[in-house]
C-alpha atoms as one frame of an Amber mdcrd trajectory, in Angstrom:
protein
 135.781  80.795 -21.665 132.358  80.075 -23.185 130.656  82.322 -20.621 133.084
  85.121 -21.468 132.358  84.738 -25.194 128.607  84.791 -24.528 128.937  87.926
 -22.412 131.076  89.592 -25.068 128.517  88.698 -27.770 125.703  90.197 -25.664
 127.678  93.405 -25.089 128.545  93.766 -28.786 124.932  93.085 -29.828 123.688
  95.675 -27.353 126.137  98.299 -28.620 125.108  97.644 -32.216 121.420  97.809
 -31.313 121.977 101.137 -29.531 123.879 102.439 -32.570 121.080 101.515 -34.964
 118.361 102.893 -32.665 120.219 106.138 -31.984 120.745 106.850 -35.676 124.516
 106.915 -35.418 126.618 105.215 -38.040 129.118 102.482 -37.171 131.882 101.426
 -39.569 132.988  97.921 -40.470 136.044  98.427 -42.686 134.624  99.969 -45.905
 130.970  99.505 -44.849 128.787 101.283 -42.294 125.513 100.542 -40.576 123.051
 103.138 -39.408 119.501 104.362 -39.522 117.919 106.931 -41.814 117.274 110.413
 -40.453 113.511 109.801 -40.608 113.993 106.554 -38.605 112.156 104.416 -41.193
 115.100 102.421 -42.559 118.142 100.689 -41.083 121.001 100.068 -43.498 124.394
  98.565 -44.183 126.105 100.424 -47.025 129.273 101.484 -48.764 130.037 104.344
 -51.131 132.416 104.222 -54.075 134.795 106.840 -55.506 132.070 108.299 -57.746
 129.620 108.680 -54.821 127.354 105.769 -55.757 126.051 103.566 -52.971 125.303
  99.871 -52.682 123.294  98.967 -49.602 121.172  96.471 -47.811 118.205  98.409
 -46.427 115.684  97.129 -43.889 112.369  98.975 -43.693 110.565  98.990 -40.347
 107.043  99.461 -41.737 107.244  96.409 -44.010 109.603  94.401 -41.790 111.528
  93.605 -44.939 115.097  93.971 -46.190 116.335  94.415 -49.746 119.473  95.330
 -51.682 119.794  98.652 -53.527 122.243 100.568 -55.695 122.325 104.226 -56.659
 123.212 105.150 -60.228 123.584 108.278 -62.332 121.470 106.821 -65.126 117.878
 107.959 -65.174 115.093 105.405 -65.104 111.323 105.144 -65.072 109.939 104.327
 -61.648 108.726 100.716 -61.483 110.476  99.671 -64.698 112.855  96.670 -64.817
 116.403  96.823 -66.146 118.857  93.978 -66.767 122.311  94.161 -65.213 125.385
  92.016 -64.707 127.098  91.547 -61.364 130.686  90.379 -61.024 132.744  89.741
 -57.905 136.089  88.108 -57.311 134.083  85.015 -56.198 131.452  84.749 -58.944
 129.118  86.472 -61.356 125.450  86.578 -62.246 122.741  88.456 -64.035 120.194
  90.426 -62.064 117.153  92.573 -62.635 117.074  96.087 -61.206 113.755  97.777
 -60.447 113.781 101.580 -60.604 112.699 103.230 -57.347 112.919 106.700 -58.899
 115.140 109.671 -58.266 116.767 110.008 -54.867 115.711 113.172 -53.023 119.247
 114.139 -52.093 120.557 114.570 -55.621 120.405 113.635 -59.241 121.019 109.924
 -58.751 118.406 107.204 -59.078 117.893 104.234 -56.764 117.415 100.697 -58.036
 116.311  97.629 -56.081 117.806  94.243 -56.913 114.757  92.059 -57.605 116.525
  88.805 -56.683 117.956  89.701 -53.293 119.387  86.231 -52.696 121.604  86.331
 -55.811 123.080  89.702 -54.921 123.449  88.769 -51.261 125.302  85.545 -52.067
 127.660  87.412 -54.386 128.123  90.446 -52.144 128.909  88.499 -49.003 131.417
  86.142 -50.625 133.820  88.523 -52.330 136.051  91.490 -51.571 134.874  93.705
 -54.456 131.839  93.900 -56.738 131.032  95.467 -60.082 127.516  96.137 -61.343
 127.283  96.655 -65.118 124.182  98.373 -66.468 123.631  98.420 -70.241 122.990
 101.782 -71.884 120.973 102.468 -75.029 124.130 103.244 -77.038 125.490  99.653
 -76.888 127.729 100.661 -73.977 127.779  99.705 -70.326 128.254 101.783 -67.219
 130.007  99.882 -64.444 129.856 100.775 -60.760 132.508  99.192 -58.557 132.389
  98.847 -54.783 134.496  97.367 -52.005 132.929  94.461 -50.154 135.468  94.566
 -47.316 133.282  94.694 -44.205 130.033  93.836 -46.048 129.538  90.496 -44.310
 130.146  91.876 -40.805 127.985  94.959 -41.355 125.035  93.066 -42.863 125.148
  90.467 -40.085 125.048  93.251 -37.464 122.263  94.999 -39.374 120.149  91.837
 -39.508 120.620  91.059 -35.812 119.710  94.602 -34.749 116.794  94.856 -37.190
 115.251  91.586 -36.019 115.539  92.719 -32.400 113.954  96.061 -33.233 110.996
  94.497 -35.014 110.865  91.751 -32.375 110.711  88.886 -34.827 112.563  85.718
 -35.584 114.073  85.224 -39.053 111.492  84.117 -41.589 111.633  83.389 -45.297
 109.471  86.467 -45.979 112.012  88.749 -44.294 114.615  89.175 -47.016 117.718
  89.142 -44.901
């Protein structure tokens, strides 16, 4: 039975690695893993009803992973913005760093500066809300499903580490 489980794990890992390398997307409930069209980033992501994305992205050139969110609100590249994160399993405050406008549209991409906080929250719950304060004393809240987040990020990490041929290290934010 143990040999069968080991063989099954090897087969599944190989299929996931092929999926990430080939650039195809694979779904895990509400989340998907894949690779960017320019082959520079592997990702695990989900999209909400308003077309915003929350994702864990692993960049091959830096051998590093980080968490990101897209938002409609404009921002200044490199600037920090406070935000609140709430899941059905906990809450926390985070800092978002503006990466600038996304090429594919009018949205902006933000990086979560404390990847461990967002990862702990995102992988524990079934839904997440990210509240970003606006200048007019209001908040904009983006909500996402976390169903499949744990499985997809685990597959992403395993495939990414194989592709960069490294063992997990503290400097690799996965």
